[in-house]
C-alpha positions in Angstrom: -0.1 -0.2 0.0 1.9 3.3 -1.0 2.0 6.2 1.3 -0.7 8.5 0.0 0.8 11.4 2.9 2.4 14.8 1.2 6.2 14.9 1.1 7.6 17.5 3.7 9.5 20.6 1.5 12.8 20.3 2.0 13.2 23.6 0.5 15.5 26.6 2.2 15.3 30.4 2.1 18.1 30.1 -0.2 15.9 28.1 -2.1 13.5 30.4 -3.2 16.3 33.6 -3.3 17.7 31.2 -6.4 13.8 31.5 -7.8 14.5 34.8 -8.4 17.9 34.7 -10.8 19.9 37.0 -8.8 22.5 36.9 -11.6 19.6 38.3 -13.8 18.1 40.6 -11.7 21.5 42.4 -10.6 21.7 43.4 -14.0 17.9 44.7 -14.3 18.6 46.7 -11.6 21.5 47.9 -13.0 19.4 49.3 -15.9 16.6 50.0 -14.4 18.3 52.5 -12.0 20.0 54.0 -14.9 16.7 54.8 -16.7 15.5 56.2 -13.8 18.3 58.4 -12.8 18.8 59.7 -16.5 15.3 60.9 -17.1 14.2 63.9 -17.2 11.9 65.4 -14.5 11.9 64.8 -10.1 11.2 62.0 -8.1 11.2 61.3 -4.4 14.1 59.0 -3.7 12.0 56.8 -1.1 9.5 56.6 -4.3 12.4 55.8 -6.4 13.7 53.3 -4.1 10.7 51.4 -3.8 10.2 51.4 -7.6 13.6 50.0 -8.1 12.6 47.1 -5.7 9.3 46.5 -7.7 11.2 46.1 -10.6 13.6 44.3 -9.0 10.8 41.4 -7.5 9.1 41.7 -10.9 12.0 40.4 -12.8 12.6 37.4 -10.1 8.4 36.9 -10.2 9.6 36.2 -14.2 12.3 34.1 -13.1 10.3 32.0 -10.7 7.9 31.3 -13.2 10.2 30.8 -15.7 11.7 28.0 -13.3 8.5 26.7 -12.4 7.8 26.2 -15.8 11.2 24.9 -17.2 12.0 22.6 -14.2 11.8 19.3 -16.5 14.0 20.8 -19.1 16.4 22.4 -17.0 17.3 19.1 -15.1 18.5 18.2 -18.9 21.0 20.4 -18.9 24.5 20.8 -16.9 24.4 24.6 -16.5 20.4 24.6 -14.9 20.2 21.3 -13.1 21.2 22.1 -9.9 18.2 24.9 -10.1 15.5 24.5 -7.0 13.1 22.8 -9.1 15.0 21.1 -11.3 16.8 19.7 -8.5 13.6 18.7 -6.4 14.4 21.0 -3.9 11.1 23.2 -4.7 7.9 21.9 -5.8 6.9 23.3 -9.8 3.2 24.6 -8.5 5.2 26.1 -5.1 7.2 28.1 -7.5 4.9 29.4 -10.2 2.1 30.3 -6.9 5.7 31.9 -6.0 6.5 33.8 -8.9 2.2 34.8 -9.3 2.1 36.5 -5.6 5.0 37.9 -6.4 4.2 39.5 -9.8 0.8 40.8 -8.3 2.6 42.0 -5.6 5.0 44.2 -7.3 2.9 45.4 -10.6 0.3 46.7 -7.9 2.8 48.4 -5.7 4.2 49.9 -8.6 1.2 51.5 -9.9 0.6 52.6 -6.6 3.8 53.9 -5.8 4.6 55.9 -9.1 2.3 55.7 -11.8 0.3 52.6 -14.1 2.4 53.2 -17.0 5.4 52.4 -15.4 3.5 49.4 -13.9 1.7 48.4 -17.4 5.2 48.1 -18.7 6.2 45.8 -15.6 3.3 43.6 -16.1 4.1 43.1 -19.6 7.4 41.8 -18.9 6.6 39.4 -16.8 3.8 37.8 -19.0 6.3 38.4 -21.9 8.9 36.6 -20.6 7.4 33.7 -18.5 4.4 33.2 -20.8 5.4 34.6 -24.5 9.4 33.3 -24.2 9.3 30.9 -22.2 5.7 28.8 -23.2 5.3 29.7 -26.6 8.9 30.9 -28.3 12.0 28.8 -26.5 10.9 25.7 -27.9 9.5 26.7 -31.4 11.8 28.9 -32.8 15.6 29.2 -33.4 15.0 33.3 -33.3 13.7 32.4 -29.4 16.6 35.0 -27.7 16.0 37.5 -30.6 12.1 37.9 -29.8 12.2 36.8 -26.4 15.1 39.1 -25.7 12.8 42.0 -25.5 11.7 41.1 -22.0 15.4 41.6 -20.5 15.3 44.9 -22.2 12.1 46.8 -20.8 13.9 47.5 -17.5 15.4 51.1 -18.3 12.3 52.1 -20.4 10.1 51.0 -16.8 12.5 53.0 -14.8 12.3 55.9 -16.9 8.1 55.5 -16.9 8.5 55.5 -13.1 10.0 59.1 -13.2 7.7 60.9 -16.0 4.7 58.7 -16.8 5.9 58.2 -20.2 8.5 56.4 -22.3 10.1 58.7 -25.0 12.2 57.4 -27.8 15.2 58.3 -25.6 14.1 55.3 -23.2 13.5 53.1 -26.1 17.0 53.9 -27.3 18.5 52.3 -24.4 15.6 49.4 -25.0 17.1 49.2 -28.4 20.9 48.9 -27.3 19.7 45.5 -25.1 17.8 43.9 -27.6 20.3 44.0 -30.2 23.2 43.3 -27.4 21.2 39.5 -26.3 21.9 37.7 -29.3 25.6 37.6 -29.6 25.7 37.6 -25.6 22.9 34.5 -25.5 24.5 33.2 -28.8 28.0 33.4 -27.7 27.3 31.0 -24.5 25.0 28.6 -26.9 27.9 27.8 -29.5 29.7 25.9 -26.3 26.4 25.0 -24.6 24.9 23.2 -28.0 25.1 20.1 -26.1 22.9 21.2 -23.1 20.1 22.4 -25.4 20.3 19.7 -28.0 19.5 17.0 -25.0 16.8 19.4 -23.7 15.0 19.7 -27.3 15.4 23.6 -27.3 15.7 24.8 -30.8 18.3 27.7 -30.2 20.7 28.6 -33.0 23.8 26.2 -32.8 21.6 23.5 -32.9 19.1 24.2 -35.4 21.6 26.2 -38.1 24.8 24.9 -36.9 28.1 26.9 -35.4 29.3 28.7 -38.6 26.2 30.5 -39.1 25.5 31.4 -35.4 29.1 32.7 -35.6 28.3 34.9 -38.7 25.0 36.1 -37.2 26.6 37.0 -34.1 29.2 38.7 -36.5 26.4 40.8 -37.7 24.4 41.6 -34.5 27.7 42.9 -33.0 28.2 45.0 -36.6 24.2 46.6 -35.9 24.7 46.6 -32.2 27.6 48.7 -31.6 27.0 52.1 -34.2 23.4 51.8 -32.3 25.5 51.9 -28.9 27.2 54.8 -29.6 24.4 57.0 -30.5 23.3 58.2 -27.0 26.5 59.7 -26.9 25.9 62.1 -30.3 22.6 62.9 -28.4 21.6 64.5 -24.7 22.0 60.9 -23.1 25.3 60.9 -23.1 28.3 62.8 -22.9 32.5 62.5 -23.5 32.7 59.7 -21.5 29.6 57.6 -23.0 31.0 58.6 -26.0 34.5 57.2 -25.3 33.4 54.1 -23.5 30.6 53.1 -26.1 33.4 53.9 -29.2 36.4 52.0 -27.6 34.3 49.0 -25.9 32.4 48.8 -29.2 36.0 48.3 -31.0 36.9 45.2 -28.6 33.4 44.1 -28.9 33.5 43.7 -32.8 37.1 42.7 -32.4 35.9 39.6 -30.5 32.8 39.1 -32.6 35.3 38.9 -35.4 37.7 36.7 -34.1 34.8 34.6 -33.3 33.5 34.5 -36.7 36.9 33.6 -37.8 37.3 30.7 -35.1 35.7 27.2 -35.3 34.2 27.4 -32.0 31.0 25.4 -31.3 32.1 22.8 -34.4 32.5 20.2 -32.1 29.8 20.0 -28.9 31.6 20.6 -25.3 32.2 17.3 -23.4 31.3 16.7 -20.0 34.2 16.7 -18.8 36.7 19.9 -19.3 40.7 20.0 -19.3 40.6 16.6 -18.0 38.2 16.8 -15.3 34.5 17.7 -14.7 33.4 21.4 -14.5 32.4 22.1 -10.9 29.9 24.6 -10.1 27.9 27.2 -12.4 31.0 29.8 -13.1 32.9 26.7 -14.0 30.1 25.9 -16.3 30.1 29.1 -18.1 33.7 29.7 -18.0 36.1 26.7 -18.3 35.8 25.6 -21.9 38.1 23.7 -24.5 40.7 26.0 -26.3 38.7 25.8 -29.6 35.8 27.1 -27.4 37.9 29.9 -25.8 36.8 32.5 -28.5 33.0 32.7 -27.9 33.3 32.3 -24.3 36.0 35.5 -24.4 32.7 37.2 -25.9 30.4 36.0 -23.9 32.1 37.2 -20.9 33.1 40.5 -22.2 29.5 41.7 -23.3 28.6 41.4 -19.7 31.4 44.0 -19.1 30.7 45.6 -22.3 27.0 46.4 -21.2 27.8 47.4 -18.1 30.4 49.9 -19.0 27.8 51.6 -21.3 25.1 52.3 -18.4 27.6 53.1 -15.4 29.1 55.6 -18.1 25.7 57.2 -18.5 24.7 56.9 -14.8 28.3 58.8 -14.0 27.3 61.5 -16.7 23.8 62.2 -15.4 24.4 62.0 -11.5 24.9 65.5 -11.5 21.2 66.0 -13.0 19.6 63.4 -11.3 16.3 63.5 -11.0 15.9 62.7 -7.0 14.8 65.4 -5.0 14.8 65.6 -1.2 11.1 66.8 -0.7 12.3 68.7 2.5 14.5 70.9 0.4 12.5 71.2 -3.0 
């Protein structure tokens, strides 16, 4: 006779924190804060802090929903099999409930704290990532990361809207930079993780079109991204610092993309064992690769630094004109 009693959960607080995808959340917070600080107008510092918290929680909610929906798939991939749902530490339904509760909380609080334009954009981001990307795009097209990348590009627009109540072209220019950055960033990783995606049945570009085609598309997207990323330095969004960072950083990005295009990265799937031993931990899985895959690894790693430097330059140049105001000093 089987034991029908429900199993006790083994989840720890840290597991629920991991559901929020803290690495992704940190980038979301950074770009959202940039959008908030470069926007014209004024905002109370406490209101701004709550707005950033709402955007971070909303991003975490989308991550929890994604993990809840993708638990079985994540379990098939070396890079993701240690995630809470994939590893069985958190029940799928608990992860989904956690994500829904956080989604409702973050959207409602953002709307009441700032305005409903920002809240609507946050709700759209969550639905887009958890519903449109995870459920519809990810398993149906090799363009999944291109179309789905819009979800990760919304935070600076939301931050801007939290201050002004609208989203002008300057905010969408920041969106476009992240949107164009996502394919070369993600496909560089996919080049040396193609075996993982193939086992999980996910039609990432290297799996469907092959490594050579993926390397070419990475180069093409890079050639489009870099000039677009320079544009803020030619407008009132950025100044000399941003222009210098975007030009020098962009040239290095193009150099790494060109080297990747000329390489054989991804021609052979990464083996389970790297450099004679197993990859240990998440960082090793991301960065410890064979020699022929290093051009892909180098572009992937640098792309994160490149995006952070672009938005950091915008932050530094716009801090003197920050919209944050002290109510008692106004």
